[in-house]
C-alpha positions, 0 to 999 in steps of 0.5 A: 470481520475477516471474511467481510473484509475479503468480500470487500476486497473482491468488490473493490477489485472488480469495481477498480476500473469503473471510477476514479480512485478516492485516493492519489496515485503517485509516480516514482517522482510523487513517491520521492517528494513524499519521502523527503516531506517525511510521510510514511511508506508502507511496503505491504508485501510479504516477507519473501517478496521483500527479500527477493526484491528488496524495498525502498529505503526507509519504507516500513514493511507491514504484510497486508495479505497472505499468499492466499489473499487473507488479511494478515491478523493484526494488520489493520490495528498495527496501521491505524495505531501507527498513522491516524486518519488525518495523517498522510501515508504512502502504500506500495506493493509489487504492481499497485494492485494490493495497494489499490484495494487497501487504499480504497478500504482505508479512505472509503470505509475507515475515513482516511483522507490522504492516502498515496498509492504507488502506481505500478509499486516496486516493480516500476521503482526497480525498472526505473533504476531506482535503489532498494535496501535489503532489509 
């Protein structure tokens, strides 16, 4: 499954600019609104990235891929155990690229229907002067 998933990831990146995404992109105001409604936020970056920048308060840290782009063992099992396909979830990474790939996969291959991607990721969140937590 790992090599097949990586192929899906590569294809999704290559095709990302070709069509409207099957998920919903949100900006910082949209993220705040979703958080106020209790929608879970998953920060899918690596632990070194969380330590470097901090995280959005209340986010769940769950690493999607390692530094070489390999799917982390157990990632999808954990995510799907915590959030069902009909439940909303928000994804955030550094700039929105990893979460674009993941959001597409969740919608197109796994039947998720309420996936939100934080456009421009934590970089924009911090750039706009919004608060972060150190863990």
